[in-house]
C-alpha positions in Angstrom: 102.7 86.0 91.1 103.1 88.6 88.4 104.3 91.2 91.0 107.6 89.3 91.4 108.2 89.5 87.7 107.4 93.2 87.3 108.3 94.8 90.7 110.8 92.7 92.7 114.3 91.8 91.5 116.1 90.4 94.6 119.5 88.9 94.7 120.5 86.4 97.4 124.3 86.6 97.2 126.0 89.3 99.3 129.0 90.5 97.3 130.6 92.7 99.9 130.0 94.2 103.4 130.7 97.3 105.5 134.0 95.8 106.7 135.3 95.9 103.1 134.8 99.7 103.2 136.6 99.9 106.6 133.3 100.6 108.5 132.5 99.5 112.0 129.2 97.7 112.0 126.9 95.1 113.6 125.4 92.2 111.7 121.7 92.3 112.7 119.0 89.6 112.6 115.4 90.5 113.6 112.0 89.1 113.2 108.8 90.5 111.7 105.3 90.2 113.1 104.6 87.2 110.8 107.7 85.4 111.8 110.1 86.2 108.9 113.7 86.6 109.8 115.4 89.7 108.3 119.0 90.5 108.0 120.6 94.0 108.1 123.6 96.0 109.1 123.8 98.7 111.8 126.6 101.2 111.3 127.0 103.5 114.3 127.5 107.2 113.8 128.9 110.2 115.5 125.5 111.8 115.9 122.5 110.6 117.8 120.3 110.5 114.7 119.9 107.2 112.8 119.1 106.9 109.1 116.7 104.0 108.5 117.3 103.0 104.9 114.7 101.4 102.7 116.5 100.4 99.5 115.2 99.9 95.9 113.7 96.9 94.3 116.8 95.2 92.9 119.9 93.5 94.5 120.4 93.6 98.2 122.3 95.5 100.9 125.7 94.5 99.6 125.1 96.6 96.5 124.9 99.8 98.6 128.2 99.5 100.5 129.8 102.4 98.6 126.8 104.6 99.3 126.7 103.6 103.0 130.4 104.7 103.3 129.7 108.0 101.7 126.6 108.8 103.7 128.3 107.7 106.9 131.3 109.9 106.2 129.4 113.0 105.1 126.4 112.9 107.5 127.8 111.3 110.6 124.5 109.6 111.4 124.1 106.0 112.3 122.8 103.9 109.4 120.5 100.9 109.6 120.0 99.2 106.3 118.3 95.9 105.9 117.1 93.5 103.3 113.4 93.0 102.7 112.0 89.5 102.8 113.3 87.5 99.9 116.4 89.7 99.5 119.9 88.8 100.6 120.0 86.7 103.8 116.4 87.6 104.7 113.8 84.9 104.7 110.5 84.7 102.9 109.4 86.2 99.6 108.5 89.8 98.8 105.1 91.4 98.6 103.6 94.8 99.3 102.2 93.8 102.7 105.3 91.9 103.5 107.6 94.9 102.9 105.4 97.0 105.2 105.7 94.4 107.9 109.5 94.5 107.3 109.5 98.3 107.8 107.5 97.9 111.0 110.0 95.4 112.3 113.0 97.7 111.4 111.5 100.6 113.4 110.8 98.3 116.3 114.4 97.0 116.2 115.8 100.6 116.5 113.4 101.5 119.3 113.3 98.4 121.4 116.8 96.9 120.9 118.9 100.0 120.4 116.9 102.5 122.4 116.6 105.0 119.5 113.5 107.2 119.6 111.8 107.3 116.2 110.1 110.6 116.8 113.3 112.5 117.6 116.2 110.4 116.3 115.1 108.4 113.2 115.2 109.8 109.7 113.4 107.5 107.2 115.4 107.3 103.9 113.7 105.6 100.9 115.1 105.2 97.5 112.9 104.3 94.5 110.7 101.4 95.6 111.9 102.0 99.1 110.3 105.4 99.0 106.9 103.7 99.0 107.8 101.7 102.1 109.2 104.8 103.8 106.0 106.8 103.1 103.9 104.0 104.6 106.0 104.0 107.7 105.9 107.8 108.0 102.2 107.7 107.7 102.0 105.3 110.6 104.7 106.6 112.9 106.0 109.9 114.1 109.6 110.2 112.9 112.2 112.9 112.9 112.2 113.3 109.1 111.3 111.6 105.8 113.7 111.6 102.9 112.7 110.3 99.5 115.1 109.8 96.6 113.8 109.2 93.1 110.2 108.4 94.4 107.3 107.3 92.2 103.6 108.2 92.9 102.2 104.7 92.6 102.7 101.3 90.8 99.6 102.1 88.6 101.3 105.3 87.4 104.5 103.5 86.8 102.7 100.7 84.8 101.0 103.2 82.6 104.4 104.9 81.9 106.3 101.7 81.2 103.7 99.9 79.2 100.8 102.2 78.2 99.4 99.7 75.7 99.2 96.8 78.2 97.7 99.2 80.8 95.1 100.3 78.3 94.1 96.7 77.5 94.2 95.2 81.1 93.4 97.0 84.4 96.6 97.4 86.4 95.3 95.1 89.1 95.1 92.2 86.6 98.8 92.6 85.9 100.1 93.4 89.4 98.3 93.3 92.8 100.6 95.7 94.5 99.6 99.4 94.7 102.5 101.1 96.6 100.3 104.3 96.3 102.4 106.9 98.0 100.5 109.8 96.4 97.3 108.8 98.3 99.2 108.6 101.6 101.7 111.4 101.6 99.1 113.9 103.1 99.0 111.8 106.2 102.8 112.2 106.8 103.5 114.8 109.5 107.3 114.5 109.5 109.3 117.2 107.6 109.9 116.0 104.1 112.8 116.2 101.7 112.6 114.9 98.1 115.7 114.4 95.9 115.4 113.6 92.2 117.6 113.6 89.2 116.3 115.7 86.2 117.5 113.0 83.8 115.8 110.1 85.5 114.5 107.9 82.7 113.0 105.3 85.1 110.9 107.5 87.4 110.4 111.0 85.9 111.2 114.1 87.8 107.5 115.1 87.5 106.5 112.2 89.8 108.8 113.4 92.5 107.4 116.9 92.1 103.8 115.6 92.2 104.4 113.7 95.4 106.1 116.7 97.0 103.3 119.1 96.0 100.8 116.8 97.8 102.7 116.8 101.0 102.4 118.9 104.1 105.0 121.6 105.1 107.7 121.8 106.1 109.2 120.3 103.0 112.0 120.9 100.5 112.8 119.7 97.0 116.3 119.2 95.7 116.9 118.6 92.0 120.1 117.0 91.0 121.0 118.3 87.6 122.3 115.6 85.2 121.4 112.7 87.4 119.5 109.6 86.3 117.7 107.1 88.5 120.6 105.3 90.3 123.4 107.9 90.4 121.8 110.8 92.3 124.3 110.7 95.1 127.2 110.3 92.7 126.2 113.1 90.4 125.0 115.3 93.3 128.3 115.3 95.0 129.1 117.9 97.7 125.9 119.9 97.2 123.8 116.8 97.6 125.4 115.7 100.8 125.4 119.2 102.2 121.7 119.5 101.5 121.0 116.2 103.2 123.1 117.2 106.3 121.4 120.5 106.7 118.0 118.9 106.4 118.7 116.1 108.9 120.2 118.5 111.4 117.2 120.9 111.3 114.3 119.2 109.4 111.7 121.6 110.8 113.5 124.5 109.1 113.1 122.9 105.6 112.5 125.5 102.9 109.6 125.2 100.6 111.1 125.2 97.0 
């Protein structure tokens, strides 16, 4: 399917783990509603809040170990990061509907097997493609907060940006079936929202993050990371980035409209 050529770039091999960063963690296996076995890591935190992490379209959880360490150290939250179907040690193959099923299963795992209340204790954290999964989950479930880093509005908008000639010749649905249309869903999200975006992002332009934020309900806040591209927002952002995240997670209802 063309989606797997244009959207999903999974890697099966895990190159490192939380133990390599000195983190206490639990290796987690859980099943989706359609019987796919997923793999993830749960890193306990000092606080009652848990960050449910939906990663981007490439690699797997092992490529986020450094970031897991930094978030855990700076925020103090528990972190649950998992691989979508077709990524890392998770079974199956990726699709838009499949990723949404994966997100549902991850929320169910936190609630049913760890006793973590999504409404009061779970902050959904999406990065790039993961933002679309996080938005879908936030539209379906009440959660403490929704955090989107480097989000795009829809696959159709991304296709027009990356290949305007092909998009003009062929309808987007002919090239890819997936929609990942966060812009049409964001108004249904009732959780407080934080959007973080680098102003030098040459993959997903800053304007897409702004457009998504503008369409969302309040409370909401927008944090621009000057000098950051698509994949280095947390590195370039440094202390101000982590401080902003910590403030938002601790009191999401007090988010400033900026």
